[in-house]
N, C-alpha and C positions, 0 to 999 in steps of 0.2 A: 623154178625149183626152190623150195625153202632150204636155207643153209643152216648148218649146225655151228654152235659156238666152238671156238678154238680150232677151226678147220679151214685149210686152204684148198682151193679148187683149181683144177687145170683149165686152161683155155683150149678151145678147139684148134687143132694143128699147132699147138704150142711149140713143139720141138722143131717143127719146120721153120718157124719164125726165128728160133735161136740161130739157125744157120744163115738165114737171110740177113739178120741184124749183124752177125759176125762179118759177113761179106761186106756190108756197108761200112762197118767200123774200119776194117782193113783198107778199104778204098779211101775213107776219110783221112786216115793217118798217112797214107801215101800222098794224097793230094796236098797235105799240109807240110809233111816232113821228109818226103823221099829224098830231096836234094839238100837237106839240112844236116848239120853235124849232130844236132840234138833234137829229140822229139819230146814234146810236152804232153800232158794228159789231154784226152779228147774232150773231157768236161772238167769243170773246176780248174780251168787251165792256169789262171793267174794266182800264183802263190804270193802271200804277204809275208809270212814268217813261220819259222819253226820255234816253238816255245816249250820250255820244260815246265812240268808241273807235278803235282801229287794228287792221286785219286785215293781218297780215304773212304773205305767201305765201313759202314756202321755195324754194330751188333744189332741186327734187325729183329724187331719184335713181330714175329710172323703171325702170332695169334691176334695181336691187336690190329694188324692190317686186314686179316680175314674178317674180324668183327666189323670193321668199318666197311669192307667190301659188301658184306651181307646187308648193310643198311642202305647202300647206294645202288644196289643192283638186285636182280631177280635170280642170282646164282643159287642153285640148289645146294643143300648140305653136302650131297655127293660131289658136286663140282668143286665146292670149297675145300672139301677134304682131299681132293685129288691134286690141289695146288701145293707145290713145295717151293717156297721162295728162297730159302737158304741153301742154294746150290750153285756150283760154278763160281763165278766171280763174287757172288753174293753170299757165299757159304759161311764166311766168318769175318769178324772185324779185322781189317788189315789196311796198310798203306802201300800203294803201288806207285812207282815212278811212271810218268807218262810223257810222251811227246805229243804236242798239238801242232797241227798244220792249219793255219787260217788261210782262206782262199775265197775268190769270187767263183760263182757257179757257171759262168758262161762258157761257150765253146771256144772262145778266143780271148786274148788279153784286151781289156777295155779300160777306160778311165773309171776310177772308183765312184765318180758322181753319177755314172750312168745306171739305169735300172738293171738290177741283177739280184740274185740270191747271194747270200754269204754263208760259207760253211766252216765248220770246225771239225777236223778229223782227229780222233783221239786214239792214240796207240798206247795201251796199258801193257806194262812189261812185268815179267816175273810171274805170269799167270800159269798155274799148274792145273792139269786135268786132261781128260780125253778130248782130242782135237776133232774139229770138223774135217771131213775127208779132203776138202779143198784148201785147207790151211797151208800157207807157204812159210810160216814161221813156227817155232816150237813152243814159245812161252809168251806170246802176246795175244791180246784181245783188242780188236779194232771196233770203234764206233764211228759212223759218219753221220753227222747231224748238221742241220741247216736252220736258218732263221725263218723258216716257213713250216707250218704244221702239216702241210700236204705236198704231194707231188702233182704236177700238172697233167701228166699223161695217165690215162685210165687203164689201158691194157697193153700187153706185149705187142699185139698186132698194131695198135695205135702208135706205139713207140717206133716200130719198124717204118710205118708211114711217115711219121714226123722226121726221124733221123735220115731216111732216104731223101726227103725234101731238103734237109740241111746239107747233105752231101751234094745234091744237085745244084742249088743256088739259093740266094736270099729271096728271090722272087717266088721260087717253088715253096720255100718255107712259109712265106706270107700267105700263099694260096692255101696251103694245108691248114694253117691256123684259122683262116677265114671260114673254111669248110667245117671246122670243129670249134664252134663258138664257145662251148662250155669249157673246153680245155684252154682255149685262147684267154678267156676271162680268168681262169685259174692261174695261168702264166703271168698275166698282168698283175693280178693281186699278189702273187708270190714274190714278184720282183719290184714291188712298188716302194718298199721302205729303204731308206738310206741311213743306216744307224750312225750315231755319233761316234761310237767306238765298238769294235768287235770284242773288246774285253769286258763289256757290260751288256752284251746281247744275249737274248734267250735263243736256245737251239733245240730243235726237235729231230727225232729220227725220221718222222713221217711214214716210214715203212715199219713193219712189225717184225718181231722175233719170238721164237718159242721160249718158254721157260720150263725146260725139262722135255724129255722124250718118253713116249709110250714104250713098254717092254718089247713090243713086236715091231718097232719102228724100222722101216725099210727105205733108205734114202733113194734107192733106184726107182721108187714109185712116184717121186715128186714130179709134177707136171704131166702125169699120166692118169692118176686117180686122186680123189679127195684124200687128204692126209690130216689126221686129227692129232692134237697135242694136249698135254695136261693143262697148259695155260699159254696164252699169247699176250705179249706186252709191247708197248712202245716206250722209248726213252726220251728224256728231256734234261737239258742242263739249264737251270734257271739262275740268273745272276742275283746275288744278294750282297748286302753291305758287309765288309770284312769284320765289323765289330758287332757284338751281341746287341739286340736280339736278331741280327742278320736279316733285316727286313729286305723284301724283294726290291730290286731296282727296276723302275718303270722305263719303258722305251723312250729314248731321246733321239731325235733326228740330227743328222749332221748340220751344224750351223750354216745358214745361208741357202739351204736347199728349198726351192720354191714348192709350194703346195700343189700347183697345177701340173699334171703329168706331162703335158706337151711343152712345158716351158724350156727355154734355153738355159740349161743348168750351168754350163761353163760361164756364160755371160752373167748370170745371177751371182756366181761365186767370184767373179772377177778374174777368171782363169783363161789362159790361152788354150783354145781347143786343140791346137796343134802340138801342145806340150803334154807329156804323160802326167796323169794325176794319180799318184801313189799314196793317197791320203791315209789308207789303213795301215800300210807298212810303217809309214812315218809315225803314226799315232802309237802303234804297238811299241816301236823302238823307244820313243820318247817317254811313254807311260811307264814302261818297265825299267827304264834307266834311273828312275827316282828311287833313292835308297829305301823309302818306306812303302814302296809299291806292293799292293796285295789285292788280288782279285779272286773272288769265290763264286762258284756255282753250286747250287743244290743239285745233286744227281737223283733223278726221280724215275719211277716206273709207273706205267698206266696200263691197267688190265682191260682187255676186251671183255665187256660185260653184257653185250647184246650182239647177236649176229648181224644187225644192221650197221654196226661199227665194222665196216668191211676190212678184211685182211688183204684181199687181192686188189681192191680198188683204192689206191693210195691218194686219190683225189678227195676222198671222203675224210673229213676231220673227225677225230674222236673227241667229242665235247667233254670238257672237264666237269661240267655240271652233271653229266651222266656217269663219268668215271674219273675221279680225281687222281692226280699224281701222288705217289707215296715216296717220300724222300728216303733213300737208302744209303746215301753217302754224300760226299762233297768233293769238288775239284778245286784245287788251290794253286794259284800261280803267284809267285813273288818276284821281287827285284832280280833282274838279270840283264846282262848286256848281250844283245843278239845281233848287232849290226856287223856281222862277219860274212865275207864271201863264202868261206867254207861251210858255214852254217846254212846259208841260203842254198848252196848246192846240195847239202845234206837233206834239206827240206824238199827240194825238187826230186831227189832220188828215193825218198821214202815211198813205200807202197802201202796203200790202205784198201781194205775191202771188208764188208760185213761178213764175208765168208772166211776171214782169217780169225780164228778164235776157238772157243770151246763148243763141243757138240751140243751141250744143254742150252746154249744161247743161239741156236740155229736160226738164221734169217728165214723168214717165211713171206709168202705173198708173191704176186706175179712179177713186180719190178725187181724184187730181190732174187728171184729165180733167174731172171734175165741178167742181172749183175753177175751172177755166178759163172756165166759163160762169156760175158763181154770183158769184164775187168782183167782176166788173165791175158787176153789178146792184146789189150792196150799196154799192160805192164811188160809183157814180153817184147813188144815192139820198141818200147822206150829203152829197155835195158840192152837189147841187141844193137840198137843204134849207136850206143856208146861203148859197146863191148864191156858192160858192167857186170860184175858178179854181185848179186844182191847180198847184203849183210844184215843180219837181224840186229836191230838196235837193243841196247841194254839199259839206256838211261845214264850211263857213265861217260857218254861222249863229251869231249871238250873241243873247243875251236880256238 
């Protein structure tokens, strides 16, 4: 079946798999935390730090972006006219306070030198507008971005198979990966890099979001029938130098990490494998403690310009040669002291989801639809475990 631009498509028996995955997630959380006083997240388990920042949205030149889009793509005049960029968070030039949570992507806490993805969860505060129906906060917009352009699981059904194997055992997980070589290779590629610093790392959303909604939009039809949007985009945060002309910062690997994948990294680094390696937390603390510390990322959006740039299959990378990122703002982090136990606990108790935010920035695609049913289960488990009442952050928190 040929697919249309800006359209997400349901999977066969999709909603059945929602329930099956939820069952496995609850089982996984019980296996890990039933007898514990505190429950951590089921993925992106290891927190490094909570960091304050500012997200500055520019006065976007919408027509200039559309002109460049017309040169890089085969979008029709009608499709271009239907795109409205200046809406929601992007509607006007403004500065927003943000909380950032830096973390590793694995299901469990591991040493930082081990293969893994790294994530930056961004909570933008003071955001006004009509909310998504699943939002759990009233004035925040969440972005979850990773240092990989793609996700390694292709479908909701595949995610159920993979996560069921994770719940069963390490051996079952290995067997599942060996039977799905394309996704195994994507996992290996996505976890191969060990950055020098998470403060100079590039992050992508890998999954897509809508930019606006059709007048007849019906959220109850998601996962049942194809749903079309005025535009679909992905996000990225690209590190740049703090001083003009703000040149991009190239990737740098953690010093001492061997190039060969199967190398003994602890030995190469001169570390005791029986001692925890919290390299990234220590780096963030020390880097931001410097009085002149300043880190900047360009905040960019990338349009789907061809149906082959899949919305539902997040293993497919949207190539920048086919659709460039347009800078619409910047994220700024400056000097701050963050090595406080209360701040670390605050970080652990923050809740992030792409489904917390404005309706016009609706998450789309198979993995995002699955996130919409799984994330609330994990969050509820975590909060109930400690009898916590969730508090919406404002950016004015002190520790």
